[in-house]
PLY file of the C-alpha trace (Angstrom):
ply
format ascii 1.0
element vertex 653
property float x
property float y
property float z
element edge 652
property int vertex1
property int vertex2
end_header
-25.32 16.07 15.25
-26.65 12.25 14.44
-24.59 9.18 15.80
-23.28 8.56 12.50
-21.84 12.19 12.74
-20.46 11.81 16.57
-18.66 8.06 15.56
-16.93 9.86 12.37
-15.72 13.07 14.33
-14.25 10.52 17.39
-12.41 8.27 14.04
-11.04 11.96 12.84
-10.12 12.94 16.08
-8.23 9.70 16.62
-6.45 10.18 13.26
-5.81 13.50 14.14
-4.29 12.89 17.34
-2.19 9.57 16.68
-0.62 11.20 13.59
0.58 14.01 15.90
1.73 12.00 18.30
3.98 10.18 16.44
5.04 13.08 14.31
4.41 11.19 11.40
1.87 9.87 9.02
-1.30 10.79 6.40
-4.13 12.68 8.44
-5.84 14.45 5.10
-6.68 11.07 3.16
-8.01 9.19 6.16
-9.78 12.35 7.23
-11.73 12.37 3.85
-12.18 8.81 3.65
-13.70 8.38 6.96
-17.31 8.97 6.50
-17.55 5.74 3.93
-15.36 3.82 6.26
-16.80 4.38 8.83
-20.65 4.07 7.66
-18.95 0.57 5.74
-17.29 -0.98 9.49
-20.37 -0.21 11.65
-22.92 -0.79 9.23
-22.37 -3.03 6.56
-19.27 -5.33 7.20
-19.94 -8.34 8.36
-17.10 -10.03 10.42
-16.94 -12.29 13.85
-16.21 -9.71 16.56
-14.49 -12.42 18.63
-12.55 -14.33 15.81
-11.16 -11.92 13.29
-9.95 -15.11 11.09
-13.74 -16.10 10.55
-13.81 -17.72 7.51
-16.44 -16.23 5.89
-16.04 -12.59 7.00
-16.03 -9.96 4.53
-12.85 -8.55 3.60
-11.55 -4.98 4.01
-8.29 -3.67 2.17
-6.84 -0.43 2.62
-5.32 0.21 -0.67
-4.85 3.48 0.38
-2.41 2.57 2.89
-1.09 5.50 3.81
-4.53 6.30 5.08
-4.05 3.64 7.99
-4.90 5.59 10.86
-8.14 5.45 9.63
-8.42 1.48 9.73
-6.48 1.72 13.46
-9.30 4.09 14.52
-12.02 1.55 13.16
-10.54 -1.36 14.50
-10.38 0.18 17.85
-13.81 0.41 17.81
-14.04 -3.34 16.91
-11.93 -3.94 20.03
-9.68 -5.62 17.52
-6.56 -3.06 19.08
-6.65 -0.84 22.24
-6.31 2.90 23.09
-2.55 2.23 23.85
-1.88 0.46 20.22
-3.49 3.65 18.49
-0.69 6.01 20.60
2.10 3.43 19.28
1.49 4.52 15.99
4.49 4.12 13.72
6.35 3.05 16.58
8.92 0.05 16.68
7.38 -3.21 17.80
3.61 -1.89 17.94
0.52 -3.20 16.40
-0.20 0.13 14.33
2.68 0.56 11.93
2.74 3.00 9.18
1.10 1.16 6.72
-0.94 -1.92 7.91
0.62 -5.42 8.00
-1.60 -8.43 7.79
0.82 -10.54 10.19
0.91 -7.88 12.83
-3.01 -6.44 13.16
-5.85 -8.27 14.16
-8.32 -7.15 11.47
-5.81 -6.22 8.92
-5.98 -8.31 5.64
-3.27 -7.31 3.53
-0.22 -5.80 3.99
-0.66 -2.45 1.66
1.75 0.47 1.33
2.84 0.17 -2.47
-0.15 1.99 -4.02
-1.86 -0.08 -6.56
-1.04 -3.14 -5.25
-3.94 -3.39 -2.40
-6.39 -2.80 -5.16
-4.82 -5.88 -7.03
-4.85 -8.26 -4.12
-8.59 -7.23 -3.39
-9.22 -8.90 -7.29
-7.66 -11.87 -5.87
-9.61 -11.98 -2.49
-12.73 -11.86 -4.85
-11.36 -14.28 -7.32
-10.98 -17.29 -4.72
-14.09 -16.21 -2.98
-15.92 -16.81 -6.39
-14.03 -20.32 -6.78
-14.69 -21.22 -3.30
-18.33 -20.44 -3.24
-18.56 -22.54 -6.33
-16.79 -25.24 -4.71
-18.00 -25.18 -1.65
-21.62 -23.60 -2.09
-22.96 -20.27 -1.02
-23.74 -21.25 2.63
-20.60 -21.92 3.29
-18.58 -19.48 0.99
-20.56 -16.02 0.52
-18.58 -12.57 1.87
-17.77 -9.46 0.25
-14.76 -8.15 -0.76
-14.57 -4.07 -0.19
-11.41 -1.85 -1.08
-10.44 1.45 -0.41
-8.51 3.11 -3.19
-7.29 6.42 -3.54
-6.13 8.87 -6.68
-2.65 7.50 -6.19
-3.66 4.05 -6.36
-5.71 4.52 -9.50
-2.74 6.65 -11.22
-0.67 3.02 -10.95
-1.21 1.09 -14.02
-1.56 -2.37 -11.90
-5.30 -1.15 -10.53
-6.56 -0.87 -13.75
-4.75 -3.95 -15.16
-6.26 -6.00 -12.02
-9.51 -4.14 -12.58
-10.07 -5.18 -16.43
-9.76 -8.52 -14.76
-12.49 -8.12 -12.35
-14.56 -6.62 -14.92
-14.01 -9.52 -17.63
-14.55 -11.87 -14.44
-17.56 -10.57 -13.25
-16.82 -10.24 -9.58
-20.15 -9.25 -8.15
-18.69 -9.39 -4.56
-15.99 -6.80 -5.17
-16.81 -3.50 -4.12
-14.38 -0.80 -4.76
-14.27 2.91 -2.82
-12.37 5.37 -4.84
-11.77 8.51 -2.52
-11.36 10.84 -5.11
-10.20 14.16 -3.08
-7.92 14.98 -5.99
-5.52 16.17 -3.95
-1.84 13.79 -3.86
1.38 14.71 -1.61
2.57 17.01 -4.38
-0.50 18.78 -5.32
-3.57 18.58 -6.93
-4.40 15.61 -9.34
-4.93 17.91 -12.18
-1.55 18.11 -12.42
-0.77 14.75 -13.05
-4.01 13.21 -14.21
-6.94 14.11 -16.68
-8.62 10.58 -16.39
-12.39 9.97 -16.34
-12.66 6.91 -14.02
-16.16 6.62 -14.69
-16.11 6.22 -18.11
-12.63 3.87 -17.89
-14.45 1.45 -14.97
-17.51 1.48 -17.14
-15.83 0.46 -20.50
-14.40 -2.32 -18.18
-17.29 -3.78 -17.32
-17.87 -2.43 -13.76
-21.13 -0.74 -12.19
-19.69 2.58 -11.50
-21.78 4.76 -9.24
-20.77 8.34 -8.17
-21.69 10.05 -4.86
-20.88 13.09 -2.65
-18.36 11.17 -0.22
-19.63 13.42 2.93
-23.50 12.49 2.12
-24.00 9.70 3.99
-27.41 8.50 2.46
-25.56 8.24 -0.78
-22.76 6.49 0.66
-25.38 3.56 2.12
-27.66 3.95 -1.25
-24.11 3.11 -3.16
-23.01 0.14 -1.28
-26.37 -1.53 -1.28
-26.33 -0.58 -4.79
-22.93 -2.44 -5.09
-24.35 -5.54 -3.07
-27.60 -5.91 -5.14
-24.82 -6.16 -8.29
-24.27 -9.82 -8.57
-22.36 -9.76 -12.44
-20.61 -6.76 -12.22
-17.55 -5.24 -9.46
-18.66 -2.05 -8.33
-16.85 1.18 -8.49
-18.26 3.87 -5.88
-16.65 7.38 -6.63
-16.83 9.20 -3.80
-15.77 12.64 -4.50
-14.17 14.19 -0.99
-12.40 16.83 0.39
-9.08 16.55 1.41
-9.08 16.53 5.28
-12.51 17.25 5.73
-13.61 18.91 8.74
-10.25 20.83 9.52
-10.70 23.93 11.02
-8.85 25.67 7.87
-6.86 23.17 6.36
-9.52 21.37 4.16
-8.65 20.68 0.63
-4.74 21.21 1.47
-2.08 18.57 0.19
-0.18 19.31 3.39
-2.52 17.73 4.94
-1.67 14.65 2.93
1.87 13.77 4.63
2.29 15.94 7.60
0.79 16.08 10.81
-1.43 18.93 11.91
-0.31 21.29 14.19
-1.59 21.49 17.66
-3.88 24.47 17.21
-5.27 23.23 13.84
-6.47 19.84 15.77
-7.82 21.91 18.50
-9.86 24.17 16.21
-10.86 20.93 14.26
-11.72 19.00 17.85
-14.12 22.21 18.33
-15.60 22.28 15.07
-16.19 18.64 14.81
-18.19 18.89 18.44
-15.49 16.75 20.07
-14.34 17.53 23.90
-10.51 18.86 24.04
-9.16 15.56 24.94
-6.40 13.59 23.25
-7.54 9.94 21.66
-10.73 10.45 22.88
-13.56 7.93 22.26
-16.85 8.29 24.39
-18.44 4.95 25.46
-21.88 6.05 23.79
-19.68 6.10 20.40
-18.35 2.48 21.06
-21.53 1.45 22.38
-23.65 2.44 18.90
-20.84 1.60 16.49
-21.14 -2.21 18.34
-24.45 -2.25 18.36
-24.55 -4.98 15.01
-22.16 -7.31 17.00
-24.43 -9.70 18.96
-26.10 -10.25 15.76
-22.92 -10.98 13.73
-21.60 -13.43 16.79
-24.81 -15.40 16.24
-24.51 -15.22 12.55
-21.01 -16.57 12.77
-22.00 -19.44 15.39
-24.92 -20.90 12.90
-22.56 -20.68 9.87
-20.20 -23.27 12.02
-23.07 -25.09 13.04
-24.46 -25.52 9.28
-21.13 -26.29 8.34
-20.08 -28.96 10.72
-23.91 -30.43 9.95
-22.71 -30.05 6.06
-19.27 -32.06 6.86
-21.53 -34.71 8.12
-23.76 -35.58 5.79
-22.09 -34.43 2.50
-18.95 -36.60 1.50
-18.08 -34.96 -1.18
-17.87 -31.52 0.52
-15.76 -32.89 3.29
-13.43 -34.22 0.91
-13.16 -30.50 -0.84
-13.35 -29.00 2.56
-10.55 -31.27 3.72
-8.16 -29.76 0.60
-8.99 -25.65 1.36
-8.13 -26.26 4.81
-5.19 -28.78 5.11
-1.66 -27.29 5.76
0.50 -26.94 2.87
2.91 -28.86 4.87
0.73 -31.45 5.20
0.20 -31.87 1.54
1.18 -35.71 0.23
1.64 -35.25 -3.48
2.85 -37.99 -5.97
5.27 -36.28 -8.66
5.73 -37.85 -11.79
8.96 -40.04 -12.84
10.94 -39.51 -15.50
14.02 -41.44 -17.60
17.13 -40.97 -17.23
19.15 -40.12 -19.76
16.11 -39.06 -21.72
16.54 -34.91 -22.72
14.05 -32.67 -21.61
13.69 -28.90 -21.02
12.72 -28.19 -17.20
9.84 -26.24 -18.15
8.40 -29.59 -19.95
9.37 -31.48 -16.67
6.93 -28.67 -14.32
4.48 -29.14 -17.54
4.35 -32.81 -16.49
4.53 -32.09 -12.97
1.38 -29.90 -13.16
-0.40 -32.52 -15.54
0.42 -34.83 -13.05
-1.21 -33.69 -9.42
-3.43 -31.40 -11.55
-6.35 -33.45 -10.69
-5.13 -34.61 -6.69
-5.38 -30.87 -5.79
-8.51 -29.46 -6.54
-7.00 -25.93 -4.63
-4.44 -25.13 -7.24
-5.58 -22.63 -9.50
-3.71 -20.11 -11.32
-2.10 -19.65 -14.97
0.12 -17.90 -17.58
0.56 -14.11 -18.29
-0.55 -15.01 -22.22
2.73 -17.74 -22.29
0.43 -20.96 -21.93
2.44 -23.24 -24.19
5.34 -21.57 -23.31
4.99 -22.11 -19.94
3.68 -25.32 -20.42
-0.08 -24.75 -19.02
-2.00 -25.37 -21.84
-3.09 -28.58 -20.93
-4.16 -26.98 -17.65
-6.32 -24.89 -19.49
-7.47 -27.03 -21.83
-8.58 -29.48 -18.37
-10.04 -27.14 -16.55
-10.93 -24.44 -18.48
-10.66 -20.44 -17.97
-12.17 -19.45 -14.49
-15.46 -16.89 -14.85
-15.01 -17.72 -19.04
-15.62 -21.07 -18.08
-17.46 -21.05 -14.81
-16.12 -20.02 -11.77
-15.24 -23.59 -10.93
-12.55 -23.41 -13.76
-9.06 -23.15 -12.41
-6.61 -21.38 -15.02
-6.72 -18.00 -14.86
-6.25 -16.09 -18.19
-4.34 -13.00 -17.03
-3.45 -11.70 -20.63
-0.38 -9.84 -20.44
-0.79 -8.29 -17.27
2.32 -9.97 -15.05
2.04 -7.68 -12.20
-1.63 -7.43 -11.49
-1.25 -11.45 -11.74
1.10 -11.57 -9.11
-0.71 -9.35 -6.87
-3.81 -11.29 -7.49
-1.73 -14.50 -6.39
-1.35 -12.74 -3.29
-4.40 -11.80 -2.75
-6.00 -15.30 -3.28
-3.03 -16.81 -1.01
-4.44 -14.21 1.99
-7.99 -14.91 1.36
-6.98 -18.27 1.99
-8.10 -21.75 0.96
-6.28 -21.80 -2.80
-2.65 -22.83 -3.87
-1.83 -19.83 -6.11
0.47 -20.31 -8.79
1.18 -18.16 -11.99
3.51 -18.28 -15.04
5.60 -15.71 -17.51
9.21 -16.00 -18.81
12.02 -14.94 -16.35
12.68 -11.62 -17.82
9.18 -10.44 -17.28
9.82 -11.05 -13.47
11.09 -7.33 -13.35
7.10 -6.71 -13.92
6.16 -8.79 -11.28
9.02 -8.06 -8.66
7.21 -5.54 -6.55
4.50 -7.83 -5.98
6.86 -10.78 -5.41
8.60 -8.37 -2.80
5.18 -8.18 -0.76
4.83 -12.30 -1.06
7.94 -12.31 0.67
7.22 -9.31 3.03
3.45 -11.33 3.79
4.94 -14.43 4.39
2.62 -15.71 1.42
3.61 -19.34 -0.13
3.15 -18.35 -3.98
4.42 -20.26 -6.42
6.19 -18.14 -9.55
6.98 -20.32 -12.46
9.28 -18.41 -14.59
10.75 -20.17 -17.95
12.79 -19.32 -20.34
15.48 -18.73 -17.98
18.70 -17.73 -20.07
20.38 -16.73 -22.85
19.47 -20.20 -24.25
16.17 -18.52 -25.22
18.19 -17.46 -28.24
16.56 -16.15 -31.22
14.23 -13.69 -29.49
17.53 -12.10 -28.49
18.31 -9.62 -25.35
15.06 -8.31 -24.80
13.73 -11.90 -23.73
17.20 -13.35 -22.33
17.44 -12.92 -18.90
20.74 -11.91 -17.07
20.43 -10.16 -13.26
17.30 -11.73 -12.85
18.08 -14.76 -10.99
20.68 -12.55 -8.83
18.02 -9.96 -8.22
15.39 -11.74 -6.73
17.95 -13.88 -4.48
18.11 -10.61 -3.17
14.82 -10.71 -1.76
14.66 -12.04 2.12
12.12 -14.55 2.96
12.20 -15.86 -1.34
13.09 -19.43 -1.91
15.01 -19.62 -5.37
14.76 -22.62 -7.13
16.84 -23.41 -10.27
16.39 -27.27 -11.11
19.40 -29.03 -12.53
17.24 -31.54 -14.32
13.39 -33.10 -14.12
14.22 -35.22 -11.28
15.22 -31.95 -9.50
12.22 -29.63 -11.20
9.76 -32.36 -9.22
11.91 -32.08 -5.58
11.75 -28.31 -5.99
7.86 -27.77 -6.64
7.60 -29.76 -3.86
9.57 -28.08 -1.56
7.71 -25.04 -2.72
3.81 -26.75 -2.56
5.08 -27.28 1.05
5.95 -24.07 2.11
3.91 -21.97 5.02
5.29 -18.89 5.06
7.87 -18.51 1.80
7.26 -17.91 -1.76
9.14 -19.61 -4.29
10.43 -18.70 -7.77
11.31 -21.75 -10.01
13.52 -20.86 -13.09
12.84 -23.36 -15.96
15.01 -24.26 -19.01
13.88 -23.83 -23.03
16.38 -25.74 -24.09
16.74 -29.76 -23.22
18.69 -31.07 -20.21
19.77 -34.59 -19.74
18.03 -36.29 -16.66
20.06 -37.21 -13.96
19.91 -41.19 -12.97
19.58 -41.85 -9.38
21.43 -44.97 -9.60
24.43 -42.83 -10.92
23.51 -39.65 -8.62
21.66 -41.13 -5.78
21.45 -37.62 -3.86
19.25 -36.08 -6.70
16.22 -37.74 -4.86
16.45 -35.32 -2.13
19.49 -33.43 -2.28
17.70 -30.55 -3.51
15.74 -29.85 -0.31
19.07 -28.53 1.43
19.38 -26.11 -1.14
23.16 -27.45 -2.37
24.58 -31.45 -2.01
27.28 -33.12 -3.44
26.01 -34.45 -6.67
29.27 -36.41 -7.86
31.76 -37.03 -5.16
35.47 -38.14 -5.35
37.58 -40.59 -3.10
38.60 -38.61 0.08
39.13 -34.81 0.20
38.52 -33.34 -3.51
41.07 -31.31 -4.92
38.83 -29.11 -6.71
34.78 -28.13 -6.14
32.48 -27.58 -8.99
29.35 -25.71 -7.90
26.50 -25.40 -10.47
22.82 -24.43 -10.61
20.33 -25.15 -13.57
21.23 -26.00 -17.03
25.23 -25.48 -15.88
24.99 -28.59 -13.94
25.45 -30.82 -16.65
28.12 -28.66 -17.40
29.60 -29.17 -14.66
29.42 -32.79 -14.52
31.00 -32.92 -18.24
33.59 -30.42 -17.09
34.92 -32.68 -14.19
35.58 -35.20 -16.53
38.32 -33.52 -18.55
40.25 -33.53 -15.16
42.32 -36.28 -13.71
42.57 -34.72 -10.40
39.94 -35.54 -7.30
36.96 -33.06 -8.45
33.46 -32.93 -6.36
30.22 -31.31 -8.27
27.84 -29.65 -6.04
24.64 -28.76 -7.70
22.60 -26.08 -5.81
19.10 -25.46 -7.10
18.78 -22.87 -3.86
20.95 -20.45 -2.54
18.43 -19.40 -0.45
17.86 -22.78 1.18
21.62 -23.80 1.45
22.66 -20.50 3.00
19.85 -21.15 5.66
21.50 -24.67 6.35
23.83 -25.29 9.44
27.26 -24.34 9.16
28.15 -28.07 10.22
26.14 -28.97 6.77
27.69 -26.08 4.75
31.44 -27.13 5.39
30.46 -30.40 4.34
29.46 -29.72 1.40
32.13 -26.79 0.88
34.91 -28.13 3.13
36.87 -24.66 3.88
40.04 -26.09 3.69
38.91 -26.78 -0.34
40.24 -23.38 -1.84
39.84 -24.59 -5.34
36.56 -23.93 -6.65
34.70 -22.80 -9.51
30.97 -21.76 -10.16
29.04 -21.91 -13.45
25.33 -20.11 -13.73
23.89 -18.57 -16.96
23.69 -14.78 -15.26
25.40 -12.37 -13.24
28.20 -13.69 -11.52
28.47 -11.60 -8.62
26.79 -13.28 -6.12
28.63 -16.59 -7.08
31.71 -15.16 -5.29
30.91 -15.72 -1.84
31.14 -19.43 -2.63
33.99 -19.53 -4.77
35.85 -16.92 -2.62
38.51 -15.72 -5.44
38.02 -18.47 -7.76
36.44 -19.15 -11.11
32.90 -18.14 -11.84
31.83 -18.54 -15.55
28.60 -16.61 -15.90
27.26 -13.46 -17.96
27.57 -10.11 -17.29
26.53 -8.32 -20.54
23.62 -8.76 -22.39
22.66 -11.24 -25.00
22.30 -11.41 -28.32
19.60 -12.51 -31.20
20.71 -16.28 -32.15
20.44 -19.81 -31.86
21.34 -21.05 -28.04
23.90 -23.00 -28.90
25.79 -20.49 -31.15
25.54 -18.14 -28.20
26.64 -20.77 -25.63
29.80 -21.70 -28.08
30.29 -17.52 -27.90
30.10 -17.11 -24.32
32.17 -19.89 -23.78
29.77 -22.05 -21.70
31.41 -25.53 -23.32
33.11 -27.75 -20.97
36.51 -27.24 -22.45
36.21 -23.41 -21.52
35.10 -23.84 -18.08
38.10 -26.30 -17.77
40.60 -24.13 -19.25
39.42 -21.15 -16.89
39.99 -23.49 -13.85
43.64 -24.63 -15.19
44.33 -21.12 -15.49
43.75 -19.99 -12.02
44.72 -23.18 -10.76
0 1
1 2
2 3
3 4
4 5
5 6
6 7
7 8
8 9
9 10
10 11
11 12
12 13
13 14
14 15
15 16
16 17
17 18
18 19
19 20
20 21
21 22
22 23
23 24
24 25
25 26
26 27
27 28
28 29
29 30
30 31
31 32
32 33
33 34
34 35
35 36
36 37
37 38
38 39
39 40
40 41
41 42
42 43
43 44
44 45
45 46
46 47
47 48
48 49
49 50
50 51
51 52
52 53
53 54
54 55
55 56
56 57
57 58
58 59
59 60
60 61
61 62
62 63
63 64
64 65
65 66
66 67
67 68
68 69
69 70
70 71
71 72
72 73
73 74
74 75
75 76
76 77
77 78
78 79
79 80
80 81
81 82
82 83
83 84
84 85
85 86
86 87
87 88
88 89
89 90
90 91
91 92
92 93
93 94
94 95
95 96
96 97
97 98
98 99
99 100
100 101
101 102
102 103
103 104
104 105
105 106
106 107
107 108
108 109
109 110
110 111
111 112
112 113
113 114
114 115
115 116
116 117
117 118
118 119
119 120
120 121
121 122
122 123
123 124
124 125
125 126
126 127
127 128
128 129
129 130
130 131
131 132
132 133
133 134
134 135
135 136
136 137
137 138
138 139
139 140
140 141
141 142
142 143
143 144
144 145
145 146
146 147
147 148
148 149
149 150
150 151
151 152
152 153
153 154
154 155
155 156
156 157
157 158
158 159
159 160
160 161
161 162
162 163
163 164
164 165
165 166
166 167
167 168
168 169
169 170
170 171
171 172
172 173
173 174
174 175
175 176
176 177
177 178
178 179
179 180
180 181
181 182
182 183
183 184
184 185
185 186
186 187
187 188
188 189
189 190
190 191
191 192
192 193
193 194
194 195
195 196
196 197
197 198
198 199
199 200
200 201
201 202
202 203
203 204
204 205
205 206
206 207
207 208
208 209
209 210
210 211
211 212
212 213
213 214
214 215
215 216
216 217
217 218
218 219
219 220
220 221
221 222
222 223
223 224
224 225
225 226
226 227
227 228
228 229
229 230
230 231
231 232
232 233
233 234
234 235
235 236
236 237
237 238
238 239
239 240
240 241
241 242
242 243
243 244
244 245
245 246
246 247
247 248
248 249
249 250
250 251
251 252
252 253
253 254
254 255
255 256
256 257
257 258
258 259
259 260
260 261
261 262
262 263
263 264
264 265
265 266
266 267
267 268
268 269
269 270
270 271
271 272
272 273
273 274
274 275
275 276
276 277
277 278
278 279
279 280
280 281
281 282
282 283
283 284
284 285
285 286
286 287
287 288
288 289
289 290
290 291
291 292
292 293
293 294
294 295
295 296
296 297
297 298
298 299
299 300
300 301
301 302
302 303
303 304
304 305
305 306
306 307
307 308
308 309
309 310
310 311
311 312
312 313
313 314
314 315
315 316
316 317
317 318
318 319
319 320
320 321
321 322
322 323
323 324
324 325
325 326
326 327
327 328
328 329
329 330
330 331
331 332
332 333
333 334
334 335
335 336
336 337
337 338
338 339
339 340
340 341
341 342
342 343
343 344
344 345
345 346
346 347
347 348
348 349
349 350
350 351
351 352
352 353
353 354
354 355
355 356
356 357
357 358
358 359
359 360
360 361
361 362
362 363
363 364
364 365
365 366
366 367
367 368
368 369
369 370
370 371
371 372
372 373
373 374
374 375
375 376
376 377
377 378
378 379
379 380
380 381
381 382
382 383
383 384
384 385
385 386
386 387
387 388
388 389
389 390
390 391
391 392
392 393
393 394
394 395
395 396
396 397
397 398
398 399
399 400
400 401
401 402
402 403
403 404
404 405
405 406
406 407
407 408
408 409
409 410
410 411
411 412
412 413
413 414
414 415
415 416
416 417
417 418
418 419
419 420
420 421
421 422
422 423
423 424
424 425
425 426
426 427
427 428
428 429
429 430
430 431
431 432
432 433
433 434
434 435
435 436
436 437
437 438
438 439
439 440
440 441
441 442
442 443
443 444
444 445
445 446
446 447
447 448
448 449
449 450
450 451
451 452
452 453
453 454
454 455
455 456
456 457
457 458
458 459
459 460
460 461
461 462
462 463
463 464
464 465
465 466
466 467
467 468
468 469
469 470
470 471
471 472
472 473
473 474
474 475
475 476
476 477
477 478
478 479
479 480
480 481
481 482
482 483
483 484
484 485
485 486
486 487
487 488
488 489
489 490
490 491
491 492
492 493
493 494
494 495
495 496
496 497
497 498
498 499
499 500
500 501
501 502
502 503
503 504
504 505
505 506
506 507
507 508
508 509
509 510
510 511
511 512
512 513
513 514
514 515
515 516
516 517
517 518
518 519
519 520
520 521
521 522
522 523
523 524
524 525
525 526
526 527
527 528
528 529
529 530
530 531
531 532
532 533
533 534
534 535
535 536
536 537
537 538
538 539
539 540
540 541
541 542
542 543
543 544
544 545
545 546
546 547
547 548
548 549
549 550
550 551
551 552
552 553
553 554
554 555
555 556
556 557
557 558
558 559
559 560
560 561
561 562
562 563
563 564
564 565
565 566
566 567
567 568
568 569
569 570
570 571
571 572
572 573
573 574
574 575
575 576
576 577
577 578
578 579
579 580
580 581
581 582
582 583
583 584
584 585
585 586
586 587
587 588
588 589
589 590
590 591
591 592
592 593
593 594
594 595
595 596
596 597
597 598
598 599
599 600
600 601
601 602
602 603
603 604
604 605
605 606
606 607
607 608
608 609
609 610
610 611
611 612
612 613
613 614
614 615
615 616
616 617
617 618
618 619
619 620
620 621
621 622
622 623
623 624
624 625
625 626
626 627
627 628
628 629
629 630
630 631
631 632
632 633
633 634
634 635
635 636
636 637
637 638
638 639
639 640
640 641
641 642
642 643
643 644
644 645
645 646
646 647
647 648
648 649
649 650
650 651
651 652
């Protein structure tokens, strides 16, 4: 038995023991991937053993997140987690949750669980590396991104969408390993898939190498070939056996999601040459595994010395490095001003904001899902070019009609660090992005989602393109900031809020139709009010008789409606329900005094969530699909007029 064989056997022992102790987990795939992952970690992966966040480390993303015990075993051998952490697999408060979580466990680069998204995020990691290598130099940024994927990963279309972009962009430092054990939870993959992945990935401009995933020499040669190919990403297809090494259950789909029985574990350990001990890690295995550590420590130290020297002698580099390393909360952004009374769609205001700040924010990288003119990113694209197509220093990501991959790529870019990623599409297509948006919030990633065409005012494109439930649905995601500005002024403030977040992603919802630009002289609160989510935009003398609450395009409707009443009316703009809900009770009661029960709200979408602000009051909204017609005709048909809103209120109060 070679030292590598012994190390892999120990890794498999930890996988079996960890899953068995938890009585929960996925041992089979972890064992079939163990040969590749152990060789990658012990012989190729470059990192700093003393600093899991070293900036120029290789990134490893376990897209097959259910194989988490494999990663935890390797992280233990790296001394990032302890054997006690391994023993607490899947237990409350442990560093070893059921699927890897980036904010919990040292050495974990991404939270993976929903299949396919880890693969998509790996493309984001590699994108960030390529852009920063171009801007900072290969002496500062020059690492590989490795992703381990499974049959289930590649059955999720997001993986293939992201892979197509990786091939187009020639991300030569992205190396994917596909553990093709041909088993998934329900049984053999042949029952649900006939894809020739070699043909598919070669057709998407990847280098594809097929290996016996248990042949160590073939694995090493494939990784080296992947590193040598600089113009294409590499897919290594490892043909493996599920639960490789098991005494009697090799190849069984039952090992995918069930712990092995005690007698099977005992027999397997005997077959692998392991001692009959739980969580057995002999000293010589750990010593051999860590034989490269001193060399990697020196490399990291030399890198830091070279970085410090470069900062001292290259002013342009020092400026760019400052942008790359600056905390988002420290950003100083000069937003454009707008002319009061002018009519402007908030999507146009976003475009003007983007044009105004793009030169001063060189780490702002993103694009639109094939909707550049509509999403107002066309000038950004024309100014800075398409990433990879026009060079790796270009900043526009031309992702095509790939909303879900776009969102996952943004997450990967943010996880990599150093960039300010954004992505844009129509709000109705937020459904395609939704699970990646959820993963943004779960991973505490402050990415910016720009959603234009935010209501039935889209008009002639009809109900397929008119969002109804989307804003309410997104508001249900914990830790996600909703931003629906009332005009151009609020748009700039909302963007400032989003750009300066450290941990929360933001969705900004923007109109197609023009809206009047509010005058700060008449409405001074518009300058900073949005930062608290909801604020008094127009007040009355004394205690109001009626409070009107609105977001986005309906704020101007509320202002016009207020003019139709002789009683005292307060108008509250609420661009962000999340930010308002996070305010102290004292502030919320100041804006919405509990004793004022006559309340009405308006938003061009589902009504349900607004009742928490109006109680049994009036909500003007839309609880049905739209229709194909000009927006103004639809607004009359659906009652989004001051006269109808006032009528509804008078009938109630």
